[in-house]
C-alpha positions as CSV (number, residue, x, y, z in Angstrom):
1,M,-16.8,-2.0,6.2
2,I,-14.8,1.1,5.7
3,A,-12.7,2.9,8.2
4,V,-13.8,6.4,9.1
5,S,-10.7,8.6,9.0
6,S,-9.6,12.1,8.0
7,R,-6.4,14.1,7.5
8,R,-7.1,15.9,10.7
9,A,-7.2,12.7,12.7
10,K,-3.6,11.9,11.5
11,R,-2.4,15.3,12.8
12,E,-4.5,15.2,16.0
13,P,-5.0,11.6,17.1
14,V,-8.3,10.8,18.8
15,L,-7.8,10.0,22.4
16,I,-9.2,6.9,24.2
17,D,-9.4,7.5,27.9
18,G,-7.1,10.5,27.4
19,K,-4.4,8.6,25.5
20,P,-3.9,7.7,21.8
21,I,-4.3,4.1,20.9
22,H,-1.1,2.2,21.6
23,G,0.3,0.3,18.7
24,R,-2.4,1.7,16.4
25,A,-0.6,0.8,13.1
26,I,0.0,-2.8,14.2
27,Q,-3.6,-3.1,15.3
28,Q,-4.8,-1.7,12.0
29,L,-2.7,-4.2,10.1
30,I,-3.9,-7.1,12.1
31,W,-7.6,-6.1,12.0
32,G,-7.3,-5.4,8.2
33,A,-5.8,-8.8,7.5
34,V,-8.2,-10.7,9.7
35,L,-11.4,-9.0,8.7
36,G,-10.4,-8.6,5.1
37,T,-9.9,-12.3,4.8
38,V,-12.9,-13.4,6.9
39,L,-15.6,-10.8,6.0
40,F,-14.7,-10.5,2.4
41,G,-12.3,-13.1,1.1
42,L,-13.8,-16.3,2.6
43,F,-17.3,-14.9,2.2
44,F,-16.8,-14.6,-1.5
45,S,-15.2,-18.0,-1.7
46,G,-18.1,-19.4,0.2
47,L,-20.6,-17.9,-2.2
48,Y,-18.6,-19.5,-5.1
49,Y,-18.2,-22.9,-3.5
50,G,-21.8,-23.1,-2.2
51,G,-23.3,-21.8,-5.4
52,T,-21.3,-23.8,-7.9
53,Q,-19.8,-26.9,-6.3
54,V,-22.0,-28.2,-3.4
55,H,-24.8,-30.7,-4.1
56,W,-27.6,-29.4,-1.8
57,Y,-29.9,-32.4,-1.2
58,V,-32.1,-33.8,1.6
59,H,-32.0,-37.5,2.6
60,L,-33.9,-38.4,5.8
61,G,-34.6,-42.1,6.2
62,G,-36.7,-43.1,3.2
63,F,-37.2,-39.6,2.0
64,Y,-34.8,-38.2,-0.7
65,W,-34.9,-34.9,-2.5
66,R,-32.3,-34.5,-5.1
67,G,-32.1,-30.8,-4.5
68,V,-29.9,-28.5,-6.4
69,W,-26.5,-29.3,-8.0
70,V,-25.1,-26.6,-10.2
71,K,-21.6,-28.1,-10.6
72,P,-22.2,-30.2,-13.8
73,H,-23.9,-27.2,-15.4
74,W,-21.2,-24.8,-14.3
75,D,-18.3,-27.1,-15.4
76,G,-20.1,-27.6,-18.8
77,G,-20.3,-23.8,-19.5
78,M,-23.8,-23.2,-18.3
79,G,-25.2,-23.6,-21.9
80,I,-23.6,-20.3,-23.0
81,I,-20.0,-21.3,-23.5
82,H,-19.4,-23.4,-26.6
83,A,-16.4,-24.6,-28.8
84,H,-16.4,-21.4,-30.8
85,T,-17.6,-18.8,-28.3
86,W,-15.7,-15.5,-28.4
87,L,-12.9,-15.1,-25.8
88,I,-14.1,-17.9,-23.5
89,N,-14.8,-21.3,-25.0
90,T,-15.0,-24.9,-23.9
91,A,-11.3,-25.4,-24.4
92,N,-10.2,-22.6,-22.0
93,W,-13.2,-22.4,-19.7
94,P,-11.3,-24.3,-16.9
95,D,-8.5,-21.7,-17.2
96,Y,-11.1,-19.0,-16.3
97,R,-13.4,-20.6,-13.8
98,H,-10.7,-21.6,-11.4
99,P,-9.1,-18.1,-11.3
100,Y,-12.6,-16.7,-10.5
101,R,-12.3,-18.6,-7.3
102,N,-8.6,-18.3,-6.5
103,I,-8.0,-14.7,-7.6
104,G,-11.4,-13.6,-6.3
105,L,-10.6,-14.7,-2.8
106,G,-7.4,-12.8,-2.7
107,A,-9.0,-9.7,-4.4
108,F,-11.8,-9.5,-2.0
109,A,-9.4,-10.0,0.9
110,V,-7.3,-7.1,-0.3
111,M,-10.5,-5.0,-0.8
112,G,-11.5,-5.8,2.8
113,A,-8.1,-5.0,4.3
114,L,-8.0,-1.7,2.5
115,S,-11.5,-1.0,3.7
116,I,-10.5,-1.4,7.3
117,T,-7.3,0.6,7.1
118,G,-8.2,3.3,4.4
119,G,-11.2,5.6,4.7
120,S,-13.3,7.8,2.5
121,K,-14.5,11.3,3.0
122,K,-17.5,10.6,0.8
123,M,-20.5,8.7,2.2
124,A,-22.6,6.9,-0.4
125,S,-26.3,7.3,-0.8
126,R,-28.7,4.5,0.2
127,W,-29.2,3.5,-3.4
128,Y,-25.5,3.3,-4.1
129,T,-24.9,1.3,-0.9
130,A,-27.6,-1.2,-2.0
131,L,-26.1,-1.5,-5.5
132,A,-22.5,-1.5,-4.4
133,P,-22.2,-5.3,-3.9
134,L,-23.5,-6.0,-7.4
135,L,-21.2,-3.4,-8.9
136,V,-18.2,-4.9,-7.1
137,L,-19.1,-8.4,-8.3
138,I,-19.5,-7.3,-11.9
139,A,-16.2,-5.4,-11.7
140,A,-14.5,-8.4,-10.2
141,L,-15.7,-10.7,-13.0
142,V,-14.6,-8.3,-15.7
143,L,-11.2,-7.6,-14.2
144,I,-10.4,-11.2,-13.4
145,T,-11.5,-12.2,-16.9
146,A,-9.2,-9.6,-18.5
147,G,-6.3,-10.6,-16.2
148,V,-6.7,-14.2,-17.1
149,W,-6.8,-13.4,-20.8
150,V,-3.5,-11.5,-20.5
151,T,-1.8,-14.4,-18.8
152,L,-3.2,-16.9,-21.4
153,W,-1.9,-14.6,-24.2
154,A,1.5,-14.4,-22.5
155,N,1.6,-18.2,-22.1
156,A,0.7,-18.7,-25.8
157,R,3.4,-16.2,-26.9
158,W,6.3,-17.2,-24.6
159,G,5.3,-20.7,-23.4
160,P,3.7,-22.0,-20.2
161,A,4.8,-20.3,-17.0
162,S,6.2,-22.2,-14.0
163,H,4.1,-22.9,-10.9
164,L,5.9,-20.1,-9.1
165,V,5.3,-17.6,-11.8
166,T,1.7,-18.6,-12.1
167,A,1.3,-18.1,-8.3
168,L,3.0,-14.7,-8.5
169,E,0.7,-13.7,-11.4
170,A,-2.4,-14.7,-9.4
171,A,-1.2,-12.7,-6.4
172,L,-0.4,-9.6,-8.5
173,L,-3.8,-9.8,-10.1
174,A,-5.5,-10.2,-6.7
175,V,-3.8,-7.0,-5.5
176,I,-4.7,-5.0,-8.6
177,V,-8.3,-6.2,-8.7
178,G,-8.6,-5.7,-5.0
179,R,-7.5,-2.1,-5.1
180,V,-10.0,-1.3,-7.9
181,L,-12.8,-3.0,-6.1
182,H,-11.9,-1.0,-3.0
183,T,-12.4,2.2,-4.9
184,I,-15.9,1.1,-5.9
185,W,-16.8,-0.1,-2.5
186,K,-15.4,2.5,-0.1
187,P,-18.2,5.1,-0.2
188,A,-20.8,2.4,0.5
189,G,-18.5,0.9,3.2
190,T,-18.2,4.3,4.9
191,R,-21.9,4.5,5.2
192,I,-22.1,0.9,6.6
193,Q,-19.4,1.5,9.2
194,H,-20.9,4.8,10.2
195,F,-24.2,3.0,10.7
196,L,-22.6,0.2,12.8
197,V,-20.7,2.7,15.0
198,E,-23.9,4.7,15.5
199,R,-25.8,1.6,16.5
200,G,-23.1,0.5,18.9
201,V,-23.0,3.9,20.6
202,D,-26.8,4.0,20.6
203,R,-27.0,0.6,22.3
204,H,-24.4,1.7,24.9
205,F,-26.5,4.7,26.0
206,R,-29.8,2.9,25.9
207,R,-28.3,0.4,28.4
208,G,-27.5,3.2,30.7
209,G,-23.8,3.3,29.8
210,V,-21.6,6.1,31.0
211,G,-18.2,6.9,29.5
212,L,-16.7,4.6,26.9
213,P,-17.9,1.0,26.3
214,R,-15.5,-1.9,26.7
215,W,-15.1,-2.4,22.9
216,V,-13.9,1.2,22.6
217,R,-11.5,1.2,25.5
218,H,-9.9,-2.2,24.6
219,P,-8.7,-3.5,21.2
220,L,-12.0,-5.4,20.5
221,A,-12.6,-3.5,17.3
222,P,-10.5,-1.8,14.6
223,P,-8.8,1.4,15.8
224,T,-10.7,3.6,13.3
225,M,-14.1,2.3,14.6
226,R,-13.0,2.9,18.2
227,E,-11.9,6.4,17.4
228,A,-15.1,7.2,15.5
229,A,-17.1,5.8,18.4
230,A,-15.2,7.9,21.0
231,T,-15.8,11.1,18.9
232,L,-19.5,10.3,18.6
233,I,-19.9,9.6,22.3
234,A,-18.3,12.9,23.2
235,E,-20.5,14.7,20.8
236,D,-23.7,13.0,22.1
237,E,-22.7,13.7,25.7
238,A,-22.2,17.4,24.9
239,S,-25.5,17.7,22.9
240,G,-27.7,15.9,25.4
241,E,-28.5,13.1,23.0
242,A,-26.8,10.6,25.4
243,S,-29.1,11.6,28.3
244,A,-32.2,11.3,26.1
245,L,-31.2,7.8,25.0
246,R,-30.6,6.7,28.5
247,A,-34.0,8.0,29.6
248,E,-35.7,6.3,26.6
249,G,-34.1,2.9,27.0
250,H,-34.5,0.1,24.6
251,T,-37.2,0.3,21.9
252,R,-38.7,-2.3,19.6
253,K,-36.9,-0.7,16.7
254,S,-33.5,-0.7,18.4
255,S,-33.9,-4.4,19.4
256,T,-35.1,-5.4,15.9
257,I,-31.9,-3.8,14.4
258,W,-29.7,-5.9,16.6
259,W,-31.6,-9.1,15.8
260,I,-31.2,-8.3,12.1
261,A,-27.5,-7.6,12.6
262,G,-27.1,-10.9,14.4
263,T,-28.9,-12.8,11.7
264,V,-26.6,-11.3,9.0
265,L,-23.5,-12.1,11.1
266,V,-24.6,-15.8,11.3
267,L,-25.1,-15.9,7.5
268,V,-21.7,-14.3,6.9
269,L,-20.0,-16.9,9.2
270,A,-21.8,-19.7,7.5
271,F,-20.5,-18.6,4.1
272,D,-17.0,-18.1,5.7
273,F,-17.1,-21.7,6.8
274,L,-18.1,-22.8,3.3
275,G,-15.3,-20.7,1.9
276,F,-12.7,-22.3,4.2
277,I,-13.9,-25.8,3.4
278,G,-14.1,-25.2,-0.3
279,H,-10.8,-23.2,-0.8
280,F,-8.5,-24.6,1.8
281,W,-9.7,-28.0,3.1
282,V,-10.9,-29.3,-0.3
283,G,-9.1,-27.1,-2.9
284,V,-5.6,-26.8,-1.3
285,L,-5.3,-29.9,1.0
286,G,-7.4,-32.2,-1.2
287,H,-9.5,-33.6,1.7
288,N,-13.2,-34.6,1.6
289,F,-15.8,-33.3,4.0
290,P,-19.2,-34.9,4.9
291,Y,-22.1,-33.7,2.8
292,L,-20.2,-30.6,1.4
293,A,-17.5,-32.6,-0.4
294,P,-18.1,-36.3,0.2
295,G,-15.8,-37.5,-2.6
296,S,-16.6,-40.0,-5.3
């Protein structure tokens, strides 16, 4: 998601019920931190944990299917990392694969927070929007690999760093990588947020809504989305589009879009849950979890 904003909006704030949003900067900060961590950081961590650490199997009564367990293959270098492989080898592979998870979560959280609070004037094409997640993932792998290489080189030259310095290095890398990823993602995010706002306004009118919906009048969405929706509603009322949508009501297409959006949200929350279990419950606190991390 990318916030829709402009220089003009900073000079002339969009009004909600005749007033600018109260505490807009604080709301932006909170929404950026929460959605950046949940929609991006934990989602990425969930992909990593679910894809490389969890043993997915089925055991019902006497039936057992061994399923898929990538962890041994992942820990062993996936058959492409050997003792004399250039840059990454079996000796330093643990030094790389762990930062992919740890720095990646922070980097994607930073990217998400910037996406909520910082907009783009350029809206990506459909092709770029479809390819953007892959481009972001490739960029993240390259940048994190380069960052880890620099830290390993520094440790070899000046000696191992303390835990505090290592944590600060990881945080700094996460911020740098996150800002670069945001640059790649923001045109696609602008298109996605514009689509979400349009669908929200469309649904409001198709349900016979008049004026501003509750999620625009109250802080139930990021301020940038509320302002974009308020502007779009005013434009649709002035052009007659709102009256046409009220008369048409719900269609199969509009209902299908919301079903798809709901399914995507459930999948995102599922990976968020995986990310929380893998990164915090298991990785930080060292606890086990039934099925996902049952322990030895």
